[in-house]
N, C-alpha and C positions, 0 to 999 in steps of 0.2 A: 162816396163809399164808407164802407164799412169798416173801421178797426179791426184789426187781428190782435185779441189777448192770448194771452198765453201761460196755463196756471196746472203751476204742480203741487202734486199732492189734493185733486183732484176729489180721492176718495178717503179722505183723511177729514178731520172733526173741523176742521178749520176751511181746509180744501173744498169741502162740498157747500158746504156755505156759498163762498165767494160762489163756486159757480155759477148757483140758483140764482145770484143778486146779479151779476150781468153778463148770462144769458136775455135773459128779461130785458136789458137796452138794443133799444131797437136799428143800434149808431153801432155796436157790436159784433164782432164776430168771435166767439170764443170756443179756444183753443185747451184740450187740456191733455197733461204731459201722463201716461199712465202707465206701471212696469205690467199692468195683466190686458188677456187681450178680451178678456171678457168680462170688464168694470162696469161699475152702471154708471153712469151718466146721464144728468137733467137731459131732458128732452130737447136739440139745439145744439149739445154741445158736439164738436170734432176733437176724434179721438188722434192722439199722436202715441204712435206707441215710443216706447224707450227701446233701443238699445244696449247691450252689454257693449260693446267696444268703442263706440261711439255717442257722442250727447244724444241723437235723431238719427230713427233708422233710416232706410233709402228711402226716397221718394214719400217724406213726411209731406204732408203740405204748412209748410212753416214758413215760408218765403215771404219774406212782407211783415213779419211776426212787428208789432210799434212796440206791445208792451208784454212784459215777463212781472207776471206774479208768483214768487216761488213761497210756497209753503209745506213743501216738502222739505222731510227732516229725521233725522234722530232724534226721536226726544229724551227729557231726561228718565232714568227708570231708578228704584228706590232700592233693587237687589239686580245688577248689572253681572250677567253671567260668562260675557265676553274675557278672553284672557288682557286681551286690552285697549278697556273702555277709553281710553283717549284715541290711542290709532285710526279705531272701529266712530268713536265722532267726527273727528280730521277728518275719512273717508268722504264720510258723509255731508256732513255738512260745511264743510272746506272746501275739500276737493273738489267735491258735484258741484255745489255754486259758482263757484271758483268755472268750472267748465263749462259750466250752462251760460255765465256772464260775458263768456268769451263767446262764445254759440250764439248767443243772441246777439252783441254786435258784429259778427259775418252776416248774422241772417238781416244786416236793419233794423232794428230794435231803437228804437231811442229811450225807453226810460226801462230797468229793474225795481221790480220796488220787491224790498224781504223783505220778509218777518221773521224777526230776531226774540229777541229776552228782554226782560226786567236782570232778569240776571248775569249778564253783561254788566247793568250798574254794583251790583252785590246779592247778596242776601235775605240783608236787616234794613230796617233805619231807628233812627231814634223819633219818637212821635212827636211831632208838629216839623220835622227833615226831611222831608219825601225827598223824590233821586231825583236830580233835573235832565236834559238833554245835554247839560254841559260836565257833568262830574268826569271826573277820570276815573274810566272803568277799572272795576276793580272783581272782574268776571272769578267765583268762585265753583273749583269740580270739573270733570272733563266737558261736561254738554258746555255751559258757563262759557268755559274757552272757547272749544268751540267756535263758538256765536261770536263772538271775540273776535276771532278771526280769522271770522269771513270778511265777517262790517272791514274790517284794517281791507282786506284783500279786496272787495266790492274799491273799496274807493282807491284803494291803485289802479283796477282797470278804469273807475272815472279819468281818473285822472289823466291817463294813458290816451283812452275812446273819446268822452265828449259823450258817451254813456250814461244819461243819469239815473243816478243812484237814489232812491228810498227808502229808508230804512226804519221799520216800524217795532219798537221794543213796550212787550208784551209782556204785562202781568199776568196772572191765573185764570184763563180766558174760560169761563162757564155759557153752557145754554142747552139748549134740545141735540140729548145727545153725548152729552157730555159723560165722562171715565173717570177712574185712576180718583182720587180722595174726595172729587164731588160729591160722583156718586154715591160713593161711602158716607155722606155724611147726609144724604139725603134718605139711606139706603137705613141707618139708623131713626135718623129721626122720623121713618114712615113707622117706621118696628115701634116706637113708646121706647128708643133704650135711654136712661137716663145717663147723661153728660155729664163726668167732672167740673164744666166749662163754661160754668156763669158767672164766674166774677173775675173774667178776664178783662183788660183793658187797653189790649194793645190796637194797632189802629193797622189795618193791610188798605191798599186798593184790588178789585180785579175789574175785571171789563167782559162786559155780556158782550157775545158770540155775533151779537144783531149789531153793537155799534162797533165793532170792529171792523167787521168789513165794509159797512157803512165809511167805517177811516178809507180803508183801503179802493173801494169806489169810488171816494172824495181824491186819493190820490193819482187816479188814475190820469185827470185832465188838470188837477191843478198845478199852474207851473211856476209857483210858491216849494213845492213838494222836492223841488229837485236837487237833490244833492243835502238831502237831510237826514237828520237823526229826529225822528218822532217817541212823542210815547206816549200812550192811550191809556186811557180809563175808565169808566162809566162816571167821574168826575165826585164821586161821594165816597170816603173812609168809614168802611165799619171797624166793629171788633169783632172777632169770631162771635164771642155770645152774641152780638145782635146780628149777625147774619145768622145765626141757626134760628134764631127768633122769629124773624122775617120768612126766613126760608120752611120752617117749620109752621105757620101763616099761610104759605103758599101751597104747602102739602099738603095743608086744613087736618094734621097732628103739632097740635104748641106744642114748643122745647121743654125736656121736663131737662133741667139744668141745673146741675147742685154751684152753690158760689164756693169752691174749693179754692182754696189762695193758688197763685202764680207758680209758687216758689217749693207747693207738695207738688204739684205737678213737672213741673220741672226734676225732683229729685227719683219722681216715681219714673222719667223718662228714662232716666243717666242708669237708674239700674237692670231697667229691662232694654236697655239699647236701643232705643229709643229716639237717640234725639233728634232727629234728622223731624219726624213725625212732627216729634213736640215744637219745631222751632216753625213748622208751618203753621202750624194753630193757634201759636202763643205770641209770636214775635212779630212787631211788627214792621209791614212794606210797605209805606209810599208811594206814588208817582205821580209828580206837577207838570200837571197838561197845559199848565195855560201856555206853553211856548205853543205845544199846536192847534189851539182855537185862535190866539192870534197869528199865526201864518196862513192859515187856512179855512179861516171865519171859519170853523167848525166847531161844534157839540155833540154830545151824545146825544139822541134822538128818542134811545127807550130806557126811562125809567129803572134804578133796580129792584123798584118793588113785580114791574112788568113781566120783567126782564127774567128774575126770580117766577115766578106765575108760570111763566113763557114755560121755564126747562121743572119746575115742578111736575106740571099739566104731560111730557113728554115721555118724564120717569112711572107716572104714573099707569098714561098708555101703554108705555113697554112691559110695563109690570103687568099689565093683561094680558099683554097679547098670549 
């Protein structure tokens, strides 16, 4: 008998890839929790409409769901225009998550996989001192705080009900269809724009979408994943300079990097009030995934260069369409 897996956020960047991976498994029946009746889903995925006054609309085919993969979230935005960003983050990322988990328990779900953020650990690391799953959380900002609070609430539900909670904290995720800062970098490189980032010696962990989805797939069934907080990355850290060079090669447009000293870039960022962008480009943020490897016997299946090539090819094809 096929197991039922419910995926939220199935029209989003991560959720779409999760659906495509899971629906290919013959032993699963895959459902997607959707806000829109006209949502485009992979063939074989069963839509589950969202009700605005309860977690699931009446008649939804969710009885007997075994596992929930919760990708839906209000993501971090650079210039938030809502009056109270923290309240809005809490409404979506905390309250909705915990309501969903409680409903999942009532429906008989065994496991709840929550896609969280490495920002729960903090914003930056010192080179050579990566974040681990055992670190005391130091969330900074409304988004990170909401993810931290959701994690704490899920652990309470797990203790009270026996639901197996799996928390996956991700750094920046890239892959086909990526947006935001990563797409901006590809646009700069494709245009041949000179960038003053050639002298950076920071270290950042990223995770390819294919590697993240592979870990999620592994966590559906692996007994050792139950009630664990898992960190994920590609297993290879790069400076921003190195990332731009390798991404430029993937795009067929070698990066034009100027060796501007990092402290000059920091001074310019402060003068232009672009400290947040400066931090994402110039600071270090490393993630230690050894515990994830040891617990699950898992390693990232896709190399950084292969993932960058797939990302670049998708970007170029979309630009030409």
